[in-house]
SEVOLUM-839990 format. One line per field, with one value per residue (C-alpha): residue number from 1; y, x, z; residue in one letter. Coordinates in pm, whole numbers, plus 50000, padded with zeros to 5 digits. Layout:
REM SEVOLUM-839990
i: [NUM;...]
yy: [Y;...]
xx: [X;...]
zz: [Z;...]
aa: [a;...]
REM end
This chain:
REM SEVOLUM-839990
i: [1;2;3;4;5;6;7;8;9;10;11;12;13;14;15;16;17;18;19;20;21;22;23;24;25;26;27;28;29;30;31;32;33;34;35;36;37;38;39;40;41;42;43;44;45;46;47;48;49;50;51;52;53;54;55;56;57;58;59;60;61;62;63;64;65;66;67;68;69;70;71;72;73;74;75;76;77;78;79;80;81;82;83;84;85;86;87;88;89;90;91;92;93;94;95;96;97;98;99;100;101;102;103;104;105;106;107;108;109;110;111;112;113;114;115;116;117;118;119;120;121;122;123;124;125;126;127;128;129;130;131;132;133;134;135;136;137;138;139;140;141;142;143;144;145;146;147;148;149;150;151;152;153;154;155;156;157;158;159;160;161;162;163;164;165;166;167;168;169;170;171;172;173;174;175;176;177;178;179;180;181;182;183;184;185;186;187;188;189;190;191;192;193;194;195;196;197;198;199;200;201;202;203;204;205;206;207;208;209;210;211;212;213;214;215;216;217;218;219;220;221;222;223;224;225;226;227;228;229;230;231;232;233;234;235;236;237;238;239;240;241;242;243;244;245;246;247;248;249;250;251;252;253;254;255;256;257;258;259;260;261;262;263;264;265;266;267;268;269;270;271;272;273;274;275;276;277;278;279;280;281;282;283;284;285;286;287;288;289;290;291;292;293;294;295;296;297;298;299;300;301;302;303;304;305;306;307;308;309;310;311;312;313;314;315;316;317;318;319;320;321;322;323;324;325;326;327;328;329;330;331;332;333;334;335;336;337;338;339;340;341;342;343;344;345;346;347;348;349;350;351;352;353;354;355;356;357;358;359;360;361;362;363;364;365;366;367;368;369;370;371;372;373;374;375;376;377;378;379;380;381;382;383;384;385;386;387;388;389;390;391;392;393;394;395;396;397;398;399;400;401;402;403;404;405;406;407;408;409;410;411;412;413;414;415;416;417;418;419;420;421;422;423;424;425;426;427;428;429;430;431;432;433;434;435;436;437;438;439;440;441;442;443;444;445;446;447;448;449;450;451;452;453;454;455;456;457;458;459;460;461;462;463;464;465;466;467;468;469;470;471;472;473;474;475;476;477;478;479;480;481;482;483;484;485;486;487;488;489;490;491;492;493;494;495;496;497;498;499;500;501;502;503;504;505;506]
yy: [49995;50335;50612;50938;51110;51130;51128;51474;51566;51444;51150;50940;50600;50691;50959;51108;51406;51348;51581;51436;51459;51538;51645;51375;51320;51256;50907;50779;50477;50479;50230;50333;50154;50137;49946;49668;49608;49833;50006;50114;50469;50666;51032;51244;51575;51742;52101;52253;52551;52813;53002;53265;53319;53343;53669;53830;54118;54241;54155;54265;54109;53782;53779;53821;53543;53312;53357;53296;53000;52816;52856;52722;52357;52379;52646;52430;52208;51904;51801;51544;51381;51021;50821;50494;50202;49900;49667;49533;49181;49178;49363;49101;48839;49048;49177;49521;49558;49887;49949;50059;50271;50560;50571;50690;51058;51039;50700;50661;50688;50452;50417;50133;49865;49754;49410;49506;49709;49445;49195;49424;49581;49301;49057;48735;48537;48507;48817;49049;49264;49488;49840;50018;50069;50294;50657;50681;50338;50227;49889;49806;49665;49735;49506;49563;49321;49280;49104;49426;49608;49348;49366;49694;49970;50212;50584;50717;51094;51330;51647;51611;51472;51347;50971;50850;50692;50520;50365;50246;50096;49935;49783;49668;49489;49309;49216;49075;48875;48681;48636;48882;49079;49446;49722;50063;50338;50539;50882;51055;50748;50719;50353;50316;50162;49975;49679;49386;49033;49024;49368;49420;49763;49819;50099;50074;49933;50010;49893;50205;49998;49969;50344;50599;50871;51122;50871;50825;51204;51254;50990;51137;51483;51629;51961;51964;52286;52159;52040;52013;51792;51557;51541;51446;51165;51044;51030;50812;50600;50334;49984;49909;50082;49932;49591;49630;49414;49729;49966;50277;50223;50214;50524;50710;50568;50717;51047;51032;50960;51293;51455;51313;51358;51668;51726;51749;52088;52262;52294;51918;51843;52079;51894;51566;51655;51785;51468;51250;51445;51446;51060;50999;51215;51023;50702;50780;50910;50670;50370;50148;50263;50256;49897;49785;49428;49389;49156;49175;49489;49270;49086;49364;49281;48958;48764;48739;49034;49394;49562;49915;50091;50390;50678;50927;51048;51080;51382;51380;51311;51048;50887;50905;50717;50430;50400;50382;50122;49908;49917;49827;49524;49408;49445;49245;48986;48947;48941;48647;48478;48491;48359;48067;48017;48000;47782;47564;47663;47673;47969;48201;48453;48627;48685;48382;48548;48925;49215;49554;49860;50159;50514;50760;51151;51039;51413;51447;51115;51101;51478;51596;51846;51691;51874;51698;51428;51161;50811;50695;50854;50667;50332;50386;50476;50139;49960;50123;50013;49668;49574;49401;49134;49048;49077;49404;49672;50030;50220;50580;50806;51178;51510;51706;51505;51782;51756;51355;51254;51246;50949;50744;50855;50767;50419;50378;50130;50219;50515;50618;50998;51180;51545;51758;52147;52280;52332;52277;51915;51874;51939;51731;51433;51488;51526;51206;50960;50870;50735;51073;51271;51662;51642;51410;51647;51922;51725;51668;51980;51858;51552;51480;51292;50913;50932;50814;50795;50442;50408;50146;49797;49718;49800;49655;50011;50365;50434;50681;50500;50549;50372;50167;50314;50134;50109;49917;50228;50446;50720;50970;51155;51509;51633;51739;52046;52181;51822;51801;52152;52069;51757;51926;52210;51952;51757;52092;52187;51843;51889;52247;52126;51828;52086;52300;52026;51901;52262;52307;51968;52095]
xx: [49996;50119;50119;49929;49892;49907;49607;49548;49538;49181;48993;48690;48549;48335;48571;48912;49076;49426;49690;49781;50078;49864;49525;49260;48932;48612;48531;48871;48921;49225;49332;49436;49582;49375;49447;49210;49346;49342;49014;48900;48789;48591;48703;48387;48552;48881;49028;49357;49479;49752;49873;50031;49718;49506;49702;49618;49367;49350;49450;49820;49879;49715;49940;50261;50128;50056;50412;50548;50329;50429;50796;50733;50629;50555;50303;49994;49848;49617;49352;49073;48808;48741;48441;48541;48350;48464;48786;48949;48967;48577;48503;48696;48448;48142;48062;48081;48252;48339;48644;48564;48879;48966;49265;49560;49674;50006;49920;49997;49723;49754;49567;49330;49472;49258;49283;49128;48848;48774;48726;48478;48282;48291;48068;47983;47653;47295;47169;47438;47427;47694;47586;47925;48262;48434;48475;48807;48924;48798;48938;48704;48350;48072;47794;47475;47233;46922;46754;46772;46604;46322;46281;46390;46307;46517;46526;46699;46737;46887;46843;46724;46975;47197;47144;46856;46647;46962;47013;46653;46699;47013;46834;46545;46808;46959;46622;46515;46859;46745;46382;46239;45903;45914;45641;45779;45499;45650;45489;45693;45742;46114;46118;45885;46160;46349;46489;46553;46451;46138;46015;45656;45489;45131;44870;44720;44339;44122;43754;43522;43276;43533;43615;43468;43269;43536;43801;43588;43536;43902;43947;43666;43832;43541;43699;43764;43568;43271;43128;42761;42850;43045;42767;42533;42775;42778;42410;42373;42664;42445;42501;42247;42468;42781;42646;42474;42598;42639;42813;42834;42472;42341;42526;42407;42054;42034;42148;41883;41612;41694;41696;41338;41182;40952;41000;41366;41536;41637;42004;42027;41892;42180;42436;42320;42347;42687;42810;42698;42905;43200;43159;43143;43447;43651;43554;43690;44007;44060;43854;44179;44235;43865;43749;43438;43484;43843;43822;44176;44365;44688;44598;44817;45134;45319;45534;45885;45872;45988;45633;45620;45300;45259;45101;45219;44862;44735;44722;44901;44568;44487;44813;44798;44467;44616;44928;44699;44473;44764;44963;44648;44585;44955;44969;44649;44778;45116;44944;44735;45053;45245;44952;44924;45289;45283;44965;45013;44642;44563;44405;44445;44738;44902;45253;45384;45711;45825;45751;45941;45762;45931;45746;45889;45839;45754;45723;45410;45244;45369;45368;45498;45215;44989;44673;44704;44463;44679;44545;44886;45045;44834;44888;45254;45298;45155;45363;45657;45573;45421;45542;45869;45683;45473;45759;45637;45906;45916;46174;46098;46262;46251;46439;46273;46323;46166;45831;45830;45658;45906;45743;45782;46129;46236;46134;46380;46655;46882;46974;47130;47184;47308;47373;47159;47193;46885;46973;46609;46637;46987;46860;46560;46765;46986;46667;46493;46768;47015;47245;47366;47609;47656;47987;47825;47534;47774;47931;47633;47646;47989;47897;47905;47631;47635;47801;47610;47638;47533;47421;47231;47140;47186;47562;47843;47966;47894;48072;48065;48022;48014;47706;47724;47556;47252;47262;46916;46751;46684;46491;46518;46841;46865;46728;46982;46774;47047;47092;46688;46662;46925;46753;46423;46558;46710;46387;46204;46460;46413;46034;46050;46296;46056;45744;45955;46037;45689;45555;45809;45703;45339]
zz: [50001;49935;50209;50133;50475;50842;51103;51218;51607;51672;51548;51633;51578;51275;51100;51111;50956;50812;50629;50284;50067;49760;49667;49779;49577;49739;49693;49740;49989;50247;50502;50833;51161;51460;51788;51664;51319;50980;50898;50573;50524;50269;50180;50219;50206;50080;50127;49985;50172;50108;50417;50188;49978;50313;50390;50051;50072;49716;49364;49370;49707;49566;49264;49473;49703;49414;49290;49643;49698;49358;49463;49811;49830;50212;50174;50026;50272;50176;50434;50427;50623;50577;50723;50905;50735;50925;51003;50670;50808;50854;50523;50323;50451;50384;50724;50871;51214;51331;51558;51909;51939;51693;51468;51668;51564;51397;51225;50850;50609;50307;49957;49962;49709;49405;49536;49858;49715;49453;49727;49892;49612;49316;49506;49359;49379;49223;49379;49316;48981;48833;48785;48698;48843;49135;48999;49157;49077;48736;48762;49032;48930;49177;49257;49437;49595;49395;49678;49878;49605;49586;49961;50110;49848;49645;49577;49270;49311;49049;48843;48500;48260;48534;48442;48670;48386;48271;48606;48630;48270;48399;48693;48463;48230;48536;48653;48300;48327;48622;48498;48763;48731;48722;48667;48548;48554;48250;48254;47977;47754;47834;47810;47519;47325;47594;47392;47624;47581;47804;47813;47737;47677;47736;47799;48157;48149;48423;48466;48519;48725;49005;49040;49275;49102;49171;49011;48702;48666;48646;48378;48188;48203;48393;48521;48888;48931;48760;49105;48977;48683;48910;49166;48896;48764;49121;49143;48831;48906;49091;49154;48895;48641;48763;48735;48398;48107;47901;48138;47914;47779;48144;48236;47930;47982;48341;48190;47922;48201;48347;48007;47899;48248;48233;48598;48579;48657;48320;48473;48525;48179;48042;48288;48162;47806;47860;48062;47763;47531;47775;47811;47422;47371;47639;47533;47189;47340;47610;47490;47540;47904;48028;47968;48142;48037;48183;48485;48633;48576;48627;48318;48155;48375;48287;48561;48475;48236;48255;48222;48098;48172;47920;48068;47834;47709;48089;48301;48642;48833;48576;48597;48986;48985;48753;48982;49276;49125;49001;49327;49538;49316;49317;49703;49733;49500;49689;50027;49900;49750;50069;50265;50042;50059;50440;50454;50171;50068;49699;49498;49199;49230;48943;49097;49299;49332;49433;49223;49198;49113;48981;48992;48761;48844;49207;49312;49101;49222;49585;49682;50018;50026;50271;50143;49822;49811;49623;49632;49485;49772;50036;49861;49808;50160;50265;50027;50157;50527;50439;50098;50214;50407;50091;49818;49672;49658;49535;49330;49362;49099;49123;49021;49315;49644;49825;49675;49758;50065;50357;50507;50175;50129;50482;50419;50132;50247;49962;49772;49458;49449;49146;49084;49296;49285;49463;49836;49938;49775;49931;50281;50237;50133;50440;50673;50516;50518;50777;50504;50380;50555;50530;50366;50083;50037;49993;49711;49507;49290;49183;49044;48663;48436;48512;48871;49138;49537;49626;49986;50192;50217;49853;49877;50078;50156;50076;49707;49431;49104;48731;48637;48335;48004;47885;47502;47508;47634;47292;47421;47710;47605;47545;47203;46926;46824;46577;46406;46373;46245;45981;45872;45873;45642;45416;45396;45308;45052;44862;44862;44733;44455;44365;44355;44129;43872;43875;43792;43529;43360;43350]
aa: [x;x;x;x;x;x;x;x;x;x;x;x;x;x;x;x;x;x;x;x;x;x;x;x;x;x;x;x;x;x;x;x;x;x;x;x;x;x;x;x;x;x;x;x;x;x;x;x;x;x;x;x;x;x;x;x;x;x;x;x;x;x;x;x;x;x;x;x;x;x;x;x;x;x;x;x;x;x;x;x;x;x;x;x;x;x;x;x;x;x;x;x;x;x;x;x;x;x;x;x;x;x;x;x;x;x;x;x;x;x;x;x;x;x;x;x;x;x;x;x;x;x;x;x;x;x;x;x;x;x;x;x;x;x;x;x;x;x;x;x;x;x;x;x;x;x;x;x;x;x;x;x;x;x;x;x;x;x;x;x;x;x;x;x;x;x;x;x;x;x;x;x;x;x;x;x;x;x;x;x;x;x;x;x;x;x;x;x;x;x;x;x;x;x;x;x;x;x;x;x;x;x;x;x;x;x;x;x;x;x;x;x;x;x;x;x;x;x;x;x;x;x;x;x;x;x;x;x;x;x;x;x;x;x;x;x;x;x;x;x;x;x;x;x;x;x;x;x;x;x;x;x;x;x;x;x;x;x;x;x;x;x;x;x;x;x;x;x;x;x;x;x;x;x;x;x;x;x;x;x;x;x;x;x;x;x;x;x;x;x;x;x;x;x;x;x;x;x;x;x;x;x;x;x;x;x;x;x;x;x;x;x;x;x;x;x;x;x;x;x;x;x;x;x;x;x;x;x;x;x;x;x;x;x;x;x;x;x;x;x;x;x;x;x;x;x;x;x;x;x;x;x;x;x;x;x;x;x;x;x;x;x;x;x;x;x;x;x;x;x;x;x;x;x;x;x;x;x;x;x;x;x;x;x;x;x;x;x;x;x;x;x;x;x;x;x;x;x;x;x;x;x;x;x;x;x;x;x;x;x;x;x;x;x;x;x;x;x;x;x;x;x;x;x;x;x;x;x;x;x;x;x;x;x;x;x;x;x;x;x;x;x;x;x;x;x;x;x;x;x;x;x;x;x;x;x;x;x;x;x;x;x;x;x;x;x;x;x;x;x;x;x;x;x;x;x;x;x;x;x;x;x;x;x;x;x;x;x;x;x;x;x;x;x;x;x;x;x;x;x;x;x;x;x;x;x]
REM end
């Protein structure tokens, strides 16, 4: 091992500062001696200080101090703080055991070898999947435990364009490799062309007979301010209508009764006519989604497949209803499967093995605003609390963590945090998860595309990783507007030339 520093004057069992012989990068791993054996450390902050530059008060003084500093190798000081991750002897065997005595000030700090890091991070076994390599040591592959994703939940948090959808696509690809079942609620169509062997793409289907009147009103695009129309819809959505062989015919029939009844209030007649128009328009636009004949909404979801539920044509409120509906059905199915597994009883279940559900744009569907009546948030909160017992797990993906329900975020056993620039979002992550330290939060704005801090139960130890690029994900990258403008211009020019030749010929 190569020595790079000396432990500073004061250390603790969970972290230690050290003076370094060179600039130290956040994310590097170091080894330091303790009275109980060598311990591994993870560099969480790094500072370079010049004593001469510290005395400068203006530009001229700074210029002179800079020249003097460049000629004095003793002027610059390199200082870093490392988090203690555990004793090396235990980490090699896949166990975390923290020293009870801090590193002794004055002890040598060494670079961790690639051999040691490979033994810790490149785990083997059926449940471990490769997601990338250590950012500070590209020779070391990083594996995560897929079982922990499938039982303890995961949050992927990053600003737009930082690589969060690529990471989700990579997880989907790895789940596909082990014949797992995954459902991705795709609000922006980013996974519409995910090219993996067992990916299935479907529009969500929902039986309007099973919806509350307010939920049906949302899916029919009845304005939230049209309270009288919604009230009228509620009054005609009777059990008789719900159980009718022709649901839409029965619903329209109930509205026509109001229209044809001479004793009806003229305003109710007008609203009934308007509701019939709204229903017909919604059926023509959303006929594939609103299906009164569908028995089980989970018929759209295939076991042992990556199921992409395309919600690109829905509003946020409509998509929230879909997520709530499917999550509820999945949870009930997994509860029944688990009961049968424990008791040996027989019965129809759709998913006899665990299911992973990923919710993109989670801030829109699982909002932190307690005033927002989101059924999706209510059901997702229940899954976050209870899902691990029944084999239903969540992957929550968001670019605005501060807008995600904190109770749900705090239940995430694992984190993948990429570039986050908003201070409010940074502080929210710090408050919502004990996995993040203040030093790591401060580092988030400095991260590049495709880099992620991995924390929690799915990784052996905290790590900064360069995530593998998924070539099978064909959509979601930034649009090359200049290229598309040029291509559009070329096509237009060819079309004009062809038209001119045609006119000359005439």
